[in-house]
Each structure stands twice: as C-alpha cells, then as structure tokens.
C-alpha positions in Angstrom: -10.3 -16.1 0.1 -7.0 -17.7 1.1 -6.2 -21.4 0.6 -2.9 -21.2 1.7 0.1 -24.3 1.8 -2.6 -26.8 -0.1 -0.8 -28.9 -2.7 -1.9 -28.3 -6.1 -0.1 -31.3 -8.0 -3.2 -32.9 -8.6 -4.9 -30.1 -10.4 -4.3 -27.7 -13.2 -3.7 -24.1 -12.0 -5.7 -21.6 -13.6 -4.3 -19.8 -16.9 -2.5 -16.8 -17.0 -5.7 -14.9 -17.9 -7.9 -16.3 -15.3 -5.0 -15.7 -12.9 -5.0 -12.0 -13.8 -9.1 -12.0 -13.5 -8.9 -13.2 -10.1 -6.4 -10.4 -9.2 -8.5 -8.0 -10.5 -11.4 -9.1 -8.4 -9.2 -9.1 -5.5 -8.3 -5.9 -6.1 -11.7 -4.0 -6.9 -13.3 -6.0 -3.8 -10.8 -4.8 -1.2 -9.1 -1.6 -2.6 -11.9 0.2 -4.2 -10.3 3.5 -4.5 -6.7 2.0 -5.4 -8.6 -0.2 -8.2 -10.1 3.0 -9.7 -6.4 4.5 -10.0 -5.2 1.3 -11.8 -8.1 1.6 -14.5 -6.3 4.7 -15.8 -3.1 2.6 -16.5 -2.6 0.8 -19.8 -3.8 -2.8 -19.7 -0.3 -4.3 -19.6 0.4 -2.2 -16.8 -3.0 -2.5 -14.8 -2.9 -6.4 -14.8 0.8 -6.1 -13.4 -0.4 -3.8 -10.4 -3.6 -6.2 -9.9 -1.1 -9.1 -9.6 1.0 -6.9 -7.0 -1.9 -6.1 -4.8 -3.3 -9.5 -5.1 -0.2 -11.0 -3.4 0.3 -7.9 -0.7 -3.5 -8.4 0.1 -2.8 -12.3 0.6 -0.1 -11.4 2.8 -1.6 -9.0 4.9 -4.7 -11.6 5.5 -2.3 -13.6 7.1 -2.2 -11.8 10.1 -5.3 -9.6 9.6 -7.6 -12.0 7.8 -9.8 -14.9 8.6 -6.6 -17.1 9.0 -4.9 -14.9 11.5 -5.8 -16.8 14.8 -3.7 -19.8 13.1 -0.8 -17.7 11.7 2.4 -18.5 13.3 6.1 -17.5 12.4 6.3 -20.9 10.6 3.4 -19.6 8.5 5.1 -16.9 7.4 8.3 -19.2 6.9 6.3 -21.0 4.5 4.6 -18.0 2.8 8.4 -16.8 2.3 9.4 -20.0 0.6 6.0 -19.6 -1.6 7.3 -16.6 -2.7 10.8 -17.9 -3.5 8.8 -20.4 -5.9 6.8 -17.9 -7.5 10.4 -16.0 -8.2 11.7 -19.3 -9.6 9.1 -19.1 -12.0 7.0 -22.2 -10.4 3.4 -20.7 -9.1 1.8 -22.5 -6.3 -1.9 -20.9 -6.2 -3.6 -19.4 -8.6 -3.1 -15.8 -8.4 0.8 -16.8 -8.1 0.2 -17.6 -11.8 -0.3 -13.7 -12.7 2.7 -12.7 -10.7 4.8 -15.2 -12.4 3.8 -13.6 -15.3 4.2 -10.1 -14.1 7.8 -10.8 -13.1 8.7 -12.1 -16.8 7.2 -9.0 -18.1 8.5 -6.4 -15.5 11.7 -7.9 -13.6 11.7 -6.9 -10.0 13.8 -7.5 -6.7 12.6 -10.1 -4.5 13.9 -8.1 -1.2 10.6 -5.6 -1.2 8.6 -9.0 -1.0 10.5 -10.3 2.0 10.4 -6.9 3.7 6.8 -7.0 3.5 6.5 -10.4 4.9 8.9 -9.1 7.8 6.5 -6.4 8.3 3.8 -8.9 9.0 5.9 -10.7 11.4 6.0 -7.4 13.5 2.1 -7.8 13.7 2.5 -11.0 14.9 4.2 -9.7 18.4 3.8 -6.2 18.5 0.4 -4.4 19.0 2.2 -1.2 19.9 5.2 1.3 18.8 6.7 3.3 21.4 8.4 5.9 18.9 7.6 6.9 15.2 11.1 5.5 14.4 9.7 2.4 15.0 6.6 2.5 13.5 8.3 4.2 10.5 10.2 0.8 10.0 6.8 -1.0 10.0 5.1 1.4 7.5 8.1 0.8 5.1 7.9 -2.9 5.3 4.2 -3.2 5.0 3.5 -0.3 2.3 6.7 1.4 1.3 7.6 -1.8 -0.2 4.4 -1.3 -2.3 6.1 1.4 -3.8 9.3 -0.1 -4.7 7.4 -3.1 -6.5 5.0 -0.6 -8.4 7.9 1.6 -9.5 9.3 -1.4 -11.7 5.9 -1.4 -13.2 5.2 2.1 -14.1 9.0 2.5 -15.5 10.6 6.0 -15.9 10.8 8.8 -18.2 14.2 8.3 -20.2 13.3 10.8 -23.1 15.6 13.5 -21.3 18.5 11.4 -21.4 18.9 10.9 -25.4 20.5 14.3 -25.7 24.2 13.9 -26.6 24.8 16.2 -23.1 22.6 14.0 -21.1 23.7 10.6 -22.3 26.3 10.4 -19.4 23.7 10.8 -16.7 22.4 8.3 -14.5 18.7 7.5 -15.1 17.0 8.7 -12.1 14.6 6.4 -10.5 12.3 8.0 -7.8 12.6 4.8 -5.0 12.3 7.3 -2.0 9.7 9.1 -3.1 7.9 5.5 -4.2 8.3 4.8 -0.6 7.2 7.8 0.8 4.0 7.4 -1.2 3.5 4.0 0.3 4.2 5.1 3.6 1.6 8.1 3.2 -1.0 5.3 2.1 -0.2 3.5 5.4 -0.2 6.5 7.7 -3.6 7.2 6.3 -4.9 3.8 6.8 -3.6 4.2 10.5 -5.6 7.0 11.3 -8.7 5.9 9.2 -8.8 2.4 11.2 -8.0 3.6 15.0 -11.3 2.3 16.0 -11.0 -0.7 14.1 -7.5 -1.5 15.6 -8.4 -0.6 18.9 -11.1 -3.3 18.6 -8.2 -5.8 17.8 -6.1 -4.2 20.9 -3.7 -2.4 18.3 -2.5 0.9 18.6 -0.1 2.2 15.9 0.0 5.9 16.9 3.1 6.0 18.8 2.7 6.0 22.5 5.3 8.7 23.1 3.0 10.9 20.9 0.2 9.8 22.7 1.9 10.9 25.9 2.6 14.2 24.4 -1.1 15.4 23.9 -1.7 13.8 27.5 -3.7 11.3 26.0 -3.6 7.7 27.2 -3.9 4.2 25.6 -7.1 3.8 27.8 -8.4 6.9 26.1 -7.8 5.7 22.8 -9.5 2.2 23.8 -12.6 3.7 24.9 -12.7 6.1 21.6 -12.4 9.3 23.9 -12.5 12.2 21.2 -12.1 15.5 23.0 -10.0 18.2 22.2 -6.9 16.5 23.2 -7.5 13.7 20.6 -8.3 16.3 17.9 -4.8 18.0 18.5 -3.3 14.8 18.3 -4.9 13.8 14.9 -4.0 17.5 13.6 -0.6 16.3 14.2 -0.8 12.9 12.7 -2.7 14.2 9.4 0.1 16.9 9.0 2.8 14.6 9.4 1.0 12.2 6.5 0.7 14.9 4.4 4.4 16.0 4.2 5.1 12.3 3.1 2.3 12.7 0.2 4.2 16.1 -0.7 7.6 14.1 -0.8 6.1 11.3 -3.1 4.8 13.9 -5.4 8.2 15.2 -6.4 9.1 11.7 -7.8 5.7 11.3 -10.2 7.8 13.3 -13.0 10.5 11.2 -13.4 8.1 8.0 -14.3 7.0 7.3 -17.6 4.3 9.9 -19.1 1.9 7.0 -19.2 1.9 6.5 -15.3 1.8 9.8 -14.3 -1.9 10.4 -14.4 -2.9 7.1 -12.6 -0.1 7.8 -9.7 -1.5 11.5 -9.1 -5.0 10.1 -9.1 -4.1 7.6 -6.8 -2.0 9.7 -4.7 -5.0 12.6 -4.7 -7.6 10.2 -3.9 -5.8 8.3 -1.0 -5.5 11.7 0.4 -8.9 12.7 0.5 -9.4 10.3 3.3 -7.5 12.7 5.3 -9.9 15.4 4.4 -12.6 13.1 5.3 -11.2 12.7 8.8 -11.3 16.2 9.2 -14.7 16.9 8.1 -15.7 13.8 10.5 -14.1 16.3 13.2 -11.5 13.4 13.7 -14.3 11.1 15.1 -12.7 8.1 13.7 -14.1 5.5 16.6 -17.7 5.9 15.4 -17.2 7.4 11.6 -15.7 5.8 8.8 -13.7 8.3 6.8 -14.2 7.5 2.9 -14.2 9.5 -0.3 -17.5 9.7 -2.0 -18.0 8.7 -5.7 -18.6 12.0 -7.0 -15.8 13.1 -4.9 -13.5 10.6 -7.0 -14.9 11.3 -10.1 -14.2 15.3 -9.9 -10.6 14.4 -8.8 -9.9 12.6 -12.1 -9.5 15.8 -14.5 -7.5 17.7 -11.7 -5.2 14.6 -11.8 -5.0 14.7 -15.4 -3.9 18.2 -15.4 -1.4 17.8 -12.9 0.0 14.9 -15.0 0.5 17.2 -18.0 2.2 20.0 -16.0 4.3 18.5 -13.6 
C-alpha cells in the first residue's frame, strides 16, 4: 500500500477528489467499523476524517505493515519531514493531497501528528511495557492523538454561547474526552489483538499487571487461557470501559451533526469488548468482532443518544 519517499517530481499527483477516494478506500479496507461511523457524517467532514485516517494508517504501517522490517529511526525522520511538507501545503504522495485540502478546510495543530510518529518510534525499540503509566503514554501517542485531530473536524456546539449572559464564557472543547476515546479504542485493540501481537513477540498488557494475576509472559506467548487469564482480562476490560465512559461525557459539546457518528463509532467499538467476553476471553484462538446485524442494530440507539445527551 505504501510507496514512501519516492520522488514524485516526474509525475502529476492525484486530483483532490481522486486523493479523497484513495483515502476512502484505505479507511473502508482497514477500519470497517470506523468506516461505518464516518458514513453518518456530512460529506465534507466524512472526507476529512478519511484523509486523517489514511495518514494515520500509513504511519502505523511503517512499524506494523509490509515495510516494517526495513523501517529505521531515519525512516520515521523522513516521514516527519514529509508531514512538515504537508502542513506547508506541499503534498508528496497522492493521499497527501487530500490531507492538504483537509488542513485548509479544518486548520489543525501539527503536534498530535508529531506525537503519533513518536508513538511509532516507541514500537521500534519496545515490545514490553512495565506499568500502565508507560502504556498510557503509548496509547495517547498512537490513538489519543487521533481524537485531537478528529475534534478539529467534528467541531463544537457554540449555540449555548450566543446568549448575552454566556458571551464571556470560554467555548469548551472536549479535548480530554477526545483523547479518552482514542485511548479506549487502543486498549480495545490491544485486548482484541493479544494473540496476533504475541506472534510478533509483543506484549502490550503491562508486565506488573500480569504479575498481579500470577500470569507470566510465557503463559501469554503460549496462549494459556485459564482462570488467571480470565480475571486479568476482566480487569483490563473494566478499565477500557472507564475510558469509554469518560469519552461519552464530551459528545454533547460537539456540533450537532457530529454527535450521531461519534456515538455510533464509540458504541460499535465498545461492542468488541462484549465480543471478547462472549468468547470467554480467548483472544488467542478467536477473533472478537461485531457482526453486521449487531452494527446495524447499534445505529438507532446511537441516534437516540445523540438527541438526548
């Protein structure tokens, strides 16, 4: 999928519309549940989220995809330079064209993008996390940042600030809640993908929490699914759900047209945790996913929540 660092000076880059279609295809292929949520957005916001997702996916591919074996700190340095070029309005690759257009429509801070690259650097040299505090930093960098990027697109509801008695109030932007949603999603990914990560020699569940439940690294690498593992997973799932609850508290501050898709995305992704429970926490041999009927049933409830909360 990636064609990094190749000079494009000899050819014309994709048109803006072609670039957005490329980003749509990337999102639909690699983030089916997330993609469904974007279809509930206005066309302009939907396309912007696709552009952001495509950049994030390409960044992640550097350490988790087909080019991971040849990725070095210098690779990520060049990728950050390409990011600087995008923010300067000079796209390098086809999908960059869409992100340049998105940044013109929805001005954003470059720092969350830089932070995400820093998260990929962590994956280059770390395959274990001793404490949850260490893991939390990683989760912020690779996923909480997405919440910050997306908030710029979603926008906030300013109608309550038009009254004379509210005009001096500072407009509330739910940044912490946006970060919490990204972290909740990443924790969900970690729990769903324990088996896949173990096959690559990676353990994201904090080692001190493995020890707390008398469960060893070797147990995890061998896919031992016993009482200790189930208790450990219950603990992990409970914490992930707390981050989803924190994220819920910020949705009402978003613009009205953003609330339904965000509620839907949150509820759909949180259902993966339910699927893990239905599989009796066996993430080594069973893939936790939300069925198509389950996704469709979620949408009316998400719409209702968007009207009430």
